[in-house]
DRENTORKOL-3810 file (N, C-alpha, C; in nm, 4 decimals):
REM DRENTORKOL-3810
@n.u->0.0912; n.v->-0.0769; n.w->-0.0345; ca.u->0.0122; ca.v->-0.0091; ca.w->0.0134; c.u->0.1001; c.v->0.1206; c.w->0.0031
@n.u->0.0157; n.v->0.2291; n.w->-0.1103; ca.u->0.1478; ca.v->0.3139; ca.w->-0.0559; c.u->0.0664; c.v->0.4568; c.w->0.0389
@n.u->0.1738; n.v->0.5008; n.w->0.1348; ca.u->0.1599; ca.v->0.5631; ca.w->0.2506; c.u->0.1694; c.v->0.6977; c.w->0.1536
@n.u->0.0726; n.v->0.7754; n.w->0.1606; ca.u->0.0787; ca.v->0.9742; ca.w->0.1752; c.u->0.1826; c.v->1.0125; c.w->0.2450
@n.u->0.2615; n.v->1.1121; n.w->0.1894; ca.u->0.3342; ca.v->1.1335; ca.w->0.2761; c.u->0.4216; c.v->1.2809; c.w->0.1828
@n.u->0.4295; n.v->1.3362; n.w->0.2792; ca.u->0.5330; ca.v->1.4982; ca.w->0.1400; c.u->0.6782; c.v->1.5216; c.w->0.2213
@n.u->0.7289; n.v->1.5446; n.w->0.0464; ca.u->0.9010; ca.v->1.5688; ca.w->0.0692; c.u->0.8884; c.v->1.6509; c.w->0.0078
@n.u->0.9648; n.v->1.7203; n.w->0.0482; ca.u->0.9780; ca.v->1.8822; ca.w->-0.0054; c.u->1.1255; c.v->1.8393; c.w->-0.1655
@n.u->1.1199; n.v->1.9486; n.w->-0.2239; ca.u->1.1684; ca.v->1.9371; ca.w->-0.3424; c.u->1.2516; c.v->2.0954; c.w->-0.3582
@n.u->1.3992; n.v->2.0557; n.w->-0.3436; ca.u->1.5073; ca.v->2.1745; ca.w->-0.3975; c.u->1.5494; c.v->2.2350; c.w->-0.4423
@n.u->1.5663; n.v->2.3095; n.w->-0.5146; ca.u->1.6208; ca.v->2.3383; ca.w->-0.6697; c.u->1.7602; c.v->2.4584; c.w->-0.6103
@n.u->1.8167; n.v->2.4140; n.w->-0.6805; ca.u->1.9406; ca.v->2.4504; ca.w->-0.6090; c.u->2.0069; c.v->2.4802; c.w->-0.7567
@n.u->2.1510; n.v->2.6194; n.w->-0.7015; ca.u->2.2629; ca.v->2.6483; ca.w->-0.8673; c.u->2.3124; c.v->2.5270; c.w->-0.8852
@n.u->2.4172; n.v->2.4780; n.w->-0.8151; ca.u->2.4729; ca.v->2.3960; ca.w->-0.8007; c.u->2.4139; c.v->2.2267; c.w->-0.7725
@n.u->2.3719; n.v->2.1741; n.w->-0.8168; ca.u->2.3264; ca.v->2.0298; ca.w->-0.6553; c.u->2.4342; c.v->1.9412; c.w->-0.6264
@n.u->2.5804; n.v->1.9129; n.w->-0.7069; ca.u->2.6255; ca.v->1.8543; ca.w->-0.6744; c.u->2.7564; c.v->1.9078; c.w->-0.5266
@n.u->2.8076; n.v->2.0360; n.w->-0.5461; ca.u->2.7904; ca.v->2.1097; ca.w->-0.4447; c.u->2.7012; c.v->2.1573; c.w->-0.3602
@n.u->2.5446; n.v->2.1706; n.w->-0.3024; ca.u->2.4927; ca.v->2.1207; ca.w->-0.2512; c.u->2.5060; c.v->1.9450; c.w->-0.1383
@n.u->2.4864; n.v->1.8934; n.w->-0.2369; ca.u->2.5361; ca.v->1.7481; ca.w->-0.1522; c.u->2.6825; c.v->1.7417; c.w->-0.0790
@n.u->2.7369; n.v->1.7921; n.w->-0.0654; ca.u->2.8950; ca.v->1.7944; ca.w->-0.0503; c.u->2.8908; c.v->1.8535; c.w->0.0515
@n.u->2.7559; n.v->1.9870; n.w->0.0842; ca.u->2.7660; ca.v->2.1071; ca.w->0.2225; c.u->2.6333; c.v->1.9440; c.w->0.2886
@n.u->2.5309; n.v->1.9386; n.w->0.2486; ca.u->2.5030; ca.v->1.8191; ca.w->0.3214; c.u->2.5082; c.v->1.6606; c.w->0.3436
@n.u->2.6015; n.v->1.6571; n.w->0.3286; ca.u->2.7041; ca.v->1.5283; ca.w->0.3241; c.u->2.7755; c.v->1.5903; c.w->0.4545
@n.u->2.8197; n.v->1.7061; n.w->0.4642; ca.u->2.8913; ca.v->1.7823; ca.w->0.5470; c.u->2.8037; c.v->1.7927; c.w->0.6827
@n.u->2.7145; n.v->1.8487; n.w->0.7046; ca.u->2.6642; ca.v->1.9246; ca.w->0.7735; c.u->2.5547; c.v->1.8223; c.w->0.8070
@n.u->2.4458; n.v->1.7529; n.w->0.7515; ca.u->2.3510; ca.v->1.6578; ca.w->0.8136; c.u->2.3373; c.v->1.5260; c.w->0.7772
@n.u->2.5165; n.v->1.4382; n.w->0.7487; ca.u->2.5411; ca.v->1.3848; ca.w->0.6373; c.u->2.3859; c.v->1.2540; c.w->0.6146
@n.u->2.3622; n.v->1.3540; n.w->0.5116; ca.u->2.2647; ca.v->1.2076; ca.w->0.4268; c.u->2.2761; c.v->1.1248; c.w->0.3564
@n.u->2.1887; n.v->1.0395; n.w->0.3688; ca.u->2.2451; ca.v->0.9793; ca.w->0.2618; c.u->2.1390; c.v->0.9890; c.w->0.1480
@n.u->2.2393; n.v->0.9240; n.w->0.0050; ca.u->2.1719; ca.v->0.9205; ca.w->-0.1244; c.u->2.0877; c.v->0.7823; c.w->-0.0795
@n.u->1.9729; n.v->0.8156; n.w->-0.1407; ca.u->1.8974; ca.v->0.6707; ca.w->-0.1321; c.u->1.7794; c.v->0.7365; c.w->-0.3165
@n.u->1.8009; n.v->0.8306; n.w->-0.4065; ca.u->1.8005; ca.v->0.8071; ca.w->-0.5527; c.u->1.9219; c.v->0.9268; c.w->-0.6221
@n.u->1.9810; n.v->0.8795; n.w->-0.7461; ca.u->2.0489; ca.v->0.9748; ca.w->-0.8014; c.u->2.0379; c.v->0.9320; c.w->-0.9453
@n.u->1.9786; n.v->1.0224; n.w->-1.0555; ca.u->1.9907; ca.v->1.0748; ca.w->-1.2114; c.u->1.9764; c.v->1.1556; c.w->-1.2467
@n.u->2.1843; n.v->1.0923; n.w->-1.3039; ca.u->2.2150; ca.v->1.1992; ca.w->-1.3929; c.u->2.1814; c.v->1.2118; c.w->-1.5655
@n.u->2.1776; n.v->1.3821; n.w->-1.5337; ca.u->2.0883; ca.v->1.3222; ca.w->-1.7177; c.u->2.2422; c.v->1.3785; c.w->-1.7472
@n.u->2.2258; n.v->1.2964; n.w->-1.9324; ca.u->2.3000; ca.v->1.3702; ca.w->-2.0116; c.u->2.3304; c.v->1.4873; c.w->-2.0543
@n.u->2.2817; n.v->1.6283; n.w->-1.9792; ca.u->2.3222; ca.v->1.7788; ca.w->-2.0206; c.u->2.4125; c.v->1.7898; c.w->-1.9232
@n.u->2.4288; n.v->1.7407; n.w->-1.8079; ca.u->2.4687; ca.v->1.7336; ca.w->-1.7052; c.u->2.3723; c.v->1.7735; c.w->-1.5440
@n.u->2.2814; n.v->1.7761; n.w->-1.5589; ca.u->2.1904; ca.v->1.8226; ca.w->-1.4361; c.u->2.2416; c.v->1.6911; c.w->-1.3663
@n.u->2.1103; n.v->1.6788; n.w->-1.2261; ca.u->2.1519; ca.v->1.6222; ca.w->-1.1022; c.u->2.0311; c.v->1.6040; c.w->-1.0330
@n.u->2.0004; n.v->1.5481; n.w->-1.0380; ca.u->1.8156; ca.v->1.4899; ca.w->-0.9382; c.u->1.9042; c.v->1.4267; c.w->-0.8744
@n.u->1.8219; n.v->1.4023; n.w->-0.7520; ca.u->1.8680; ca.v->1.3300; ca.w->-0.5590; c.u->1.8112; c.v->1.2970; c.w->-0.4825
@n.u->1.7323; n.v->1.2214; n.w->-0.4015; ca.u->1.6847; ca.v->1.2036; ca.w->-0.3174; c.u->1.8003; c.v->1.1475; c.w->-0.1472
@n.u->1.7613; n.v->1.2136; n.w->-0.1373; ca.u->1.8598; ca.v->1.2490; ca.w->0.0228; c.u->1.7928; c.v->1.2040; c.w->0.1629
@n.u->1.8105; n.v->1.1963; n.w->0.2177; ca.u->1.8188; ca.v->1.1083; ca.w->0.3784; c.u->1.8312; c.v->1.1385; c.w->0.4613
@n.u->1.8113; n.v->1.2271; n.w->0.5859; ca.u->1.8639; ca.v->1.2784; ca.w->0.6975; c.u->1.8111; c.v->1.1741; c.w->0.7929
@n.u->1.8126; n.v->1.0198; n.w->0.8665; ca.u->1.8052; ca.v->0.9333; ca.w->0.8834; c.u->1.6392; c.v->0.9014; c.w->0.8989
@n.u->1.5696; n.v->0.9023; n.w->0.7838; ca.u->1.5073; ca.v->0.8572; ca.w->0.7374; c.u->1.4063; c.v->0.9774; c.w->0.7171
@n.u->1.3590; n.v->1.1351; n.w->0.6951; ca.u->1.3332; ca.v->1.2518; ca.w->0.6609; c.u->1.3581; c.v->1.2915; c.w->0.5151
@n.u->1.3193; n.v->1.2049; n.w->0.4398; ca.u->1.3747; ca.v->1.2147; ca.w->0.2843; c.u->1.3640; c.v->1.3822; c.w->0.2108
@n.u->1.4358; n.v->1.4362; n.w->0.1578; ca.u->1.3700; ca.v->1.6045; ca.w->0.0534; c.u->1.4427; c.v->1.5285; c.w->-0.0698
@n.u->1.4163; n.v->1.5716; n.w->-0.1896; ca.u->1.4934; ca.v->1.5336; ca.w->-0.2961; c.u->1.5565; c.v->1.7038; c.w->-0.3262
@n.u->1.6461; n.v->1.7315; n.w->-0.4227; ca.u->1.7837; ca.v->1.7923; ca.w->-0.4775; c.u->1.7892; c.v->1.7827; c.w->-0.5796
@n.u->1.8070; n.v->1.8936; n.w->-0.6730; ca.u->1.8188; ca.v->1.8833; ca.w->-0.8256; c.u->1.8667; c.v->2.0497; c.w->-0.8752
@n.u->1.9464; n.v->2.0258; n.w->-0.9953; ca.u->2.0196; ca.v->2.1155; ca.w->-1.0380; c.u->1.8547; c.v->2.2529; c.w->-1.1304
@n.u->1.9257; n.v->2.3386; n.w->-1.0933; ca.u->1.7867; ca.v->2.4678; ca.w->-1.2096; c.u->1.7983; c.v->2.4426; c.w->-1.3314
@n.u->1.6677; n.v->2.3936; n.w->-1.3317; ca.u->1.6802; ca.v->2.4023; ca.w->-1.4839; c.u->1.6686; c.v->2.5259; c.w->-1.5586
@n.u->1.7505; n.v->2.5598; n.w->-1.6834; ca.u->1.6838; ca.v->2.6489; ca.w->-1.7719; c.u->1.5921; c.v->2.6608; c.w->-1.8995
@n.u->1.5414; n.v->2.4995; n.w->-1.8586; ca.u->1.4997; ca.v->2.5075; ca.w->-1.9796; c.u->1.3447; c.v->2.6125; c.w->-2.0499
@n.u->1.3190; n.v->2.6569; n.w->-2.1303; ca.u->1.2528; ca.v->2.7674; ca.w->-2.1951; c.u->1.1106; c.v->2.6874; c.w->-2.1533
@n.u->1.1170; n.v->2.5868; n.w->-2.0834; ca.u->0.9474; ca.v->2.5808; ca.w->-2.0776; c.u->0.9329; c.v->2.5360; c.w->-1.9585
@n.u->1.0520; n.v->2.5718; n.w->-1.8783; ca.u->1.0074; ca.v->2.5958; ca.w->-1.7577; c.u->0.9591; c.v->2.6514; c.w->-1.6799
@n.u->0.8636; n.v->2.6577; n.w->-1.6221; ca.u->0.7795; ca.v->2.8067; ca.w->-1.5574; c.u->0.8965; c.v->2.9151; c.w->-1.4530
@n.u->0.8807; n.v->3.0035; n.w->-1.4952; ca.u->0.9833; ca.v->3.0581; ca.w->-1.3857; c.u->0.9330; c.v->3.1263; c.w->-1.2227
@n.u->1.0124; n.v->3.0401; n.w->-1.0981; ca.u->1.0376; ca.v->3.0154; ca.w->-1.0218; c.u->1.0235; c.v->3.1569; c.w->-0.9352
@n.u->0.9398; n.v->3.2184; n.w->-0.8775; ca.u->0.9363; ca.v->3.3199; ca.w->-0.7814; c.u->0.9174; c.v->3.3466; c.w->-0.6764
@n.u->1.0014; n.v->3.3969; n.w->-0.6084; ca.u->0.9202; ca.v->3.4294; ca.w->-0.4439; c.u->0.8499; c.v->3.5202; c.w->-0.4420
@n.u->0.8152; n.v->3.5015; n.w->-0.2819; ca.u->0.6074; ca.v->3.5652; ca.w->-0.2913; c.u->0.7309; c.v->3.6225; c.w->-0.2060
@n.u->0.6566; n.v->3.7513; n.w->-0.1640; ca.u->0.7119; ca.v->3.8146; ca.w->-0.1044; c.u->0.8518; c.v->3.8116; c.w->-0.0367
@n.u->0.9254; n.v->3.8222; n.w->-0.1365; ca.u->0.9860; ca.v->3.7773; ca.w->-0.0532; c.u->1.0645; c.v->3.7153; c.w->0.0267
@n.u->0.9677; n.v->3.5575; n.w->0.1045; ca.u->1.0139; ca.v->3.4861; ca.w->0.1964; c.u->1.1005; c.v->3.3014; c.w->0.0919
@n.u->1.0906; n.v->3.2604; n.w->0.1890; ca.u->1.1671; ca.v->3.1200; ca.w->0.0945; c.u->1.1529; c.v->3.0506; c.w->0.2180
@n.u->1.1665; n.v->2.8699; n.w->0.1945; ca.u->1.0756; ca.v->2.8199; ca.w->0.2541; c.u->1.1352; c.v->2.7560; c.w->0.4188
@n.u->1.1153; n.v->2.7507; n.w->0.4224; ca.u->1.1758; ca.v->2.7007; ca.w->0.5408; c.u->1.1505; c.v->2.5541; c.w->0.6100
@n.u->1.2701; n.v->2.4537; n.w->0.6422; ca.u->1.2598; ca.v->2.3580; ca.w->0.7187; c.u->1.3048; c.v->2.3368; c.w->0.8350
@n.u->1.1698; n.v->2.2199; n.w->0.9104; ca.u->1.1957; ca.v->2.2482; ca.w->1.0719; c.u->1.2859; c.v->2.0776; c.w->1.0639
@n.u->1.3871; n.v->2.0844; n.w->1.1032; ca.u->1.5100; ca.v->1.9112; ca.w->1.1323; c.u->1.4767; c.v->1.9076; c.w->1.2301
@n.u->1.3950; n.v->1.8211; n.w->1.3452; ca.u->1.3956; ca.v->1.7558; ca.w->1.4247; c.u->1.4969; c.v->1.7079; c.w->1.4598
@n.u->1.5714; n.v->1.6892; n.w->1.5695; ca.u->1.6785; ca.v->1.5909; ca.w->1.6636; c.u->1.6727; c.v->1.5104; c.w->1.7427
@n.u->1.7710; n.v->1.4963; n.w->1.8454; ca.u->1.7769; ca.v->1.4813; ca.w->1.9208; c.u->1.8712; c.v->1.5643; c.w->2.0464
@n.u->1.9920; n.v->1.6262; n.w->1.8947; ca.u->2.1222; ca.v->1.6874; ca.w->1.9681; c.u->2.1357; c.v->1.7920; c.w->1.8773
@n.u->2.0333; n.v->1.8855; n.w->1.8894; ca.u->2.0512; ca.v->2.0620; ca.w->1.8004; c.u->2.1573; c.v->2.0628; c.w->1.8056
@n.u->2.1801; n.v->2.1180; n.w->1.9263; ca.u->2.3623; ca.v->2.1461; ca.w->1.9123; c.u->2.4388; c.v->2.1267; c.w->1.8651
@n.u->2.5161; n.v->1.9759; n.w->1.8530; ca.u->2.5842; ca.v->1.9708; ca.w->1.7784; c.u->2.5454; c.v->1.9386; c.w->1.6325
@n.u->2.3826; n.v->1.9388; n.w->1.6197; ca.u->2.3806; ca.v->1.9506; ca.w->1.4258; c.u->2.4205; c.v->2.0532; c.w->1.3472
@n.u->2.3765; n.v->2.1402; n.w->1.4727; ca.u->2.3809; ca.v->2.2745; ca.w->1.4435; c.u->2.5017; c.v->2.2954; c.w->1.3744
@n.u->2.5881; n.v->2.2594; n.w->1.4970; ca.u->2.7454; ca.v->2.3294; ca.w->1.5172; c.u->2.8699; c.v->2.2903; c.w->1.3325
@n.u->2.8011; n.v->2.1435; n.w->1.3673; ca.u->2.8112; ca.v->2.0853; ca.w->1.2333; c.u->2.7918; c.v->2.1745; c.w->1.0860
@n.u->2.6465; n.v->2.2003; n.w->1.0852; ca.u->2.6615; ca.v->2.2766; ca.w->1.0302; c.u->2.6769; c.v->2.4331; c.w->0.9590
@n.u->2.6959; n.v->2.4431; n.w->1.1058; ca.u->2.8062; ca.v->2.6185; ca.w->1.0440; c.u->2.9340; c.v->2.5554; c.w->1.0478
@n.u->3.0020; n.v->2.4787; n.w->1.0837; ca.u->3.1265; ca.v->2.3858; ca.w->1.0454; c.u->3.1433; c.v->2.3956; c.w->0.9097
@n.u->3.0354; n.v->2.3329; n.w->0.8214; ca.u->3.0022; ca.v->2.3127; ca.w->0.7607; c.u->2.9776; c.v->2.4257; c.w->0.6015
@n.u->2.9187; n.v->2.5476; n.w->0.6901; ca.u->2.9672; ca.v->2.6586; ca.w->0.5766; c.u->2.8255; c.v->2.7392; c.w->0.6046
@n.u->2.6907; n.v->2.6997; n.w->0.6561; ca.u->2.6176; ca.v->2.7580; ca.w->0.6466; c.u->2.5977; c.v->2.9008; c.w->0.7630
@n.u->2.5395; n.v->2.9769; n.w->0.7406; ca.u->2.5408; ca.v->3.1287; ca.w->0.8557; c.u->2.4454; c.v->3.0924; c.w->0.9523
@n.u->2.4742; n.v->3.1518; n.w->1.0438; ca.u->2.4065; ca.v->3.1426; ca.w->1.2411; c.u->2.2664; c.v->3.2626; c.w->1.1834
@n.u->2.1506; n.v->3.1877; n.w->1.2271; ca.u->2.0576; ca.v->3.3517; ca.w->1.1364; c.u->2.0042; c.v->3.3495; c.w->1.3634
@n.u->2.0242; n.v->3.2498; n.w->1.4474; ca.u->1.9940; ca.v->3.2155; ca.w->1.5389; c.u->2.0491; c.v->3.1203; c.w->1.6429
@n.u->2.1531; n.v->3.1168; n.w->1.7295; ca.u->2.1551; ca.v->3.0657; ca.w->1.7719; c.u->2.0435; c.v->2.9561; c.w->1.8979
@n.u->2.1243; n.v->2.7963; n.w->1.9225; ca.u->2.0466; ca.v->2.7017; ca.w->1.9335; c.u->2.0113; c.v->2.7726; c.w->2.0930
@n.u->1.8600; n.v->2.7895; n.w->2.1080; ca.u->1.8700; ca.v->2.8824; ca.w->2.2197; c.u->1.7196; c.v->2.7471; c.w->2.2807
@n.u->1.6230; n.v->2.7895; n.w->2.4271; ca.u->1.4987; ca.v->2.7501; ca.w->2.4780; c.u->1.3902; c.v->2.8425; c.w->2.4436
@n.u->1.3506; n.v->2.8303; n.w->2.3774; ca.u->1.2373; ca.v->2.9470; ca.w->2.3726; c.u->1.1072; c.v->2.8663; c.w->2.3007
@n.u->0.9375; n.v->2.9343; n.w->2.3662; ca.u->0.8298; ca.v->2.8336; ca.w->2.2864; c.u->0.7762; c.v->2.7453; c.w->2.2969
@n.u->0.8847; n.v->2.6564; n.w->2.3916; ca.u->0.8686; ca.v->2.5260; ca.w->2.4259; c.u->0.9401; c.v->2.4023; c.w->2.3195
@n.u->1.0611; n.v->2.4789; n.w->2.2214; ca.u->1.1305; ca.v->2.4238; ca.w->2.1978; c.u->1.2680; c.v->2.4717; c.w->2.1936
@n.u->1.3935; n.v->2.3462; n.w->2.1969; ca.u->1.5307; ca.v->2.3583; ca.w->2.2131; c.u->1.5339; c.v->2.4072; c.w->2.0421
@n.u->1.6194; n.v->2.4962; n.w->2.0220; ca.u->1.5502; ca.v->2.5439; ca.w->1.8945; c.u->1.7586; c.v->2.6596; c.w->1.8484
@n.u->1.7693; n.v->2.6435; n.w->1.7080; ca.u->1.8380; ca.v->2.7216; ca.w->1.6000; c.u->1.8308; c.v->2.7352; c.w->1.5382
@n.u->1.8631; n.v->2.8816; n.w->1.4916; ca.u->1.8406; ca.v->2.8881; ca.w->1.2544; c.u->1.9270; c.v->2.9162; c.w->1.2189
@n.u->1.9070; n.v->2.8786; n.w->1.1221; ca.u->2.0604; ca.v->2.8934; ca.w->0.9690; c.u->2.0317; c.v->2.8894; c.w->0.8794
@n.u->2.1129; n.v->2.9475; n.w->0.7586; ca.u->2.0811; ca.v->2.9669; ca.w->0.6281; c.u->2.2285; c.v->2.8435; c.w->0.6081
@n.u->2.1742; n.v->2.7854; n.w->0.5096; ca.u->2.2662; ca.v->2.7074; ca.w->0.4252; c.u->2.3265; c.v->2.7711; c.w->0.3004
@n.u->2.4762; n.v->2.6661; n.w->0.2400; ca.u->2.4370; ca.v->2.8433; ca.w->0.1347; c.u->2.3949; c.v->2.8486; c.w->0.0327
@n.u->2.2901; n.v->2.7756; n.w->0.0198; ca.u->2.2022; ca.v->2.7093; ca.w->-0.1277; c.u->2.0531; c.v->2.8916; c.w->-0.0808
@n.u->2.0884; n.v->2.8972; n.w->-0.0294; ca.u->1.9655; ca.v->3.0436; ca.w->0.0904; c.u->1.8202; c.v->2.9720; c.w->0.1146
@n.u->1.9128; n.v->2.8162; n.w->0.2152; ca.u->1.7170; ca.v->2.7603; ca.w->0.2755; c.u->1.7654; c.v->2.7832; c.w->0.3937
@n.u->1.6066; n.v->2.7830; n.w->0.3504; ca.u->1.6387; ca.v->2.8392; ca.w->0.6039; c.u->1.6165; c.v->2.6767; c.w->0.7052
@n.u->1.6673; n.v->2.6681; n.w->0.7676; ca.u->1.6422; ca.v->2.5341; ca.w->0.8146; c.u->1.6807; c.v->2.5656; c.w->0.9831
@n.u->1.6040; n.v->2.5192; n.w->1.0621; ca.u->1.5346; ca.v->2.5393; ca.w->1.1940; c.u->1.5216; c.v->2.4161; c.w->1.3237
@n.u->1.6851; n.v->2.4101; n.w->1.3612; ca.u->1.7340; ca.v->2.2436; ca.w->1.4265; c.u->1.7006; c.v->2.2020; c.w->1.5164
@n.u->1.5571; n.v->2.1727; n.w->1.5982; ca.u->1.6001; ca.v->2.1442; ca.w->1.6981; c.u->1.5049; c.v->2.0137; c.w->1.7582
@n.u->1.4182; n.v->2.0920; n.w->1.8532; ca.u->1.3036; ca.v->1.9837; ca.w->1.9442; c.u->1.2614; c.v->2.0132; c.w->2.0288
@n.u->1.0938; n.v->1.9399; n.w->2.0548; ca.u->1.0157; ca.v->2.0443; ca.w->2.1669; c.u->1.0218; c.v->1.9593; c.w->2.2533
@n.u->1.0579; n.v->2.1407; n.w->2.3864; ca.u->1.0847; ca.v->2.0266; ca.w->2.5196; c.u->0.9786; c.v->1.9556; c.w->2.5903
@n.u->0.9936; n.v->1.8792; n.w->2.6997; ca.u->0.8685; ca.v->1.8164; ca.w->2.7296; c.u->0.8593; c.v->1.8577; c.w->2.8591
END
């Protein structure tokens, strides 16, 4: 039986470089990989079972233009047992701090921006 789920798909300027960052920062595993003849790359990645897709930006004329709505971006919440160490590892891999890991609003949470402009909140709810 097929289980309903939602998996984000990130489109970046250099998927190979992004893969290196995500491996270094979050220890991702590649669960699917497709390389196109023109050098494009499509990957399905997993962080301890939390899956997402990653691909190179397509410049094909038939692709719709992606516009930022209100200047916003997608923000991921990566729930982990030890947000402090995962956060430090991501910063060491090249992410930029938005706010450090702290306890607020019932969460232990920090926020960073990866080298590809994607925002990550790393933490877990407090008990």
